[in-house]
C-alpha positions in Angstrom: -65.0 101.1 -11.6 -64.1 97.6 -10.5 -64.3 96.2 -14.0 -60.9 97.8 -14.7 -59.5 95.2 -12.3 -60.2 92.5 -14.8 -58.2 94.3 -17.5 -54.8 95.9 -17.1 -55.0 95.5 -13.3 -56.0 91.9 -13.4 -53.2 90.9 -11.0 -54.2 93.5 -8.4 -54.8 92.2 -4.9 -54.9 93.3 -1.3 -56.9 96.5 -1.7 -59.8 98.0 0.3 -61.6 100.5 -1.8 -63.6 102.9 0.4 -66.3 105.3 -0.7 -68.2 107.9 1.3 -72.0 108.0 0.8 -71.8 111.7 0.0 -68.6 111.5 -2.1 -69.2 113.0 -5.5 -66.6 110.6 -6.9 -68.3 107.5 -5.6 -70.2 106.8 -8.9 -66.8 106.5 -10.7 -65.2 104.4 -7.9 -65.0 100.8 -7.1 -68.3 99.7 -5.6 -70.0 96.4 -4.8 -66.7 94.4 -4.9 -66.0 91.4 -2.7 -63.3 89.3 -4.3 -62.1 87.1 -1.5 -59.6 85.2 -3.7 -57.6 88.3 -4.4 -58.6 90.2 -1.2 -60.3 93.0 -3.1 -63.1 94.6 -1.2 -65.1 97.8 -1.4 -66.9 99.4 1.5 -69.3 102.3 1.9 -68.9 104.8 4.7 -72.5 105.7 5.6 -72.9 109.5 5.9 -69.2 109.8 4.8 -67.5 112.2 2.4 -64.5 111.9 0.2 -61.5 110.3 2.1 -63.3 110.6 5.5 -61.9 107.2 6.6 -58.3 108.4 5.9 -58.6 111.5 8.1 -57.5 111.7 11.7 -60.0 110.2 14.1 -62.1 112.6 16.1 -64.7 112.1 18.9 -67.3 113.3 16.4 -66.7 110.4 14.0 -69.8 108.3 13.1 -69.9 104.7 14.0 -69.9 103.9 10.3 -66.5 105.5 9.7 -65.1 103.8 12.9 -66.4 100.5 11.6 -64.8 101.0 8.1 -61.4 102.0 9.7 -61.5 98.9 11.9 -62.2 96.7 8.8 -59.3 98.4 6.9 -57.0 97.8 9.8 -58.1 94.1 10.0 -57.2 93.6 6.4 -53.9 95.4 6.7 -53.0 93.3 9.8 -53.9 90.1 7.9 -51.8 91.1 4.9 -48.8 91.9 7.1 -49.0 88.4 8.6 -49.0 86.7 5.2 
């Protein structure tokens, strides 16, 4: 989980951790993180599965996955401008 980011990965920054609500790996992932100083954030894709936000967009995508993708793109755009 996110506590590893305070150990060997203490210098990590600029990461959006995404987890799907129905992802069996979610429990072992980074959850509940919002470190604005290092730009480390975790988001939950409601009704999402493993890596759903990284798949190609389709008309059937839920609003939740669209919102998470928009958030990810906003962070990436911000980081590119730094």
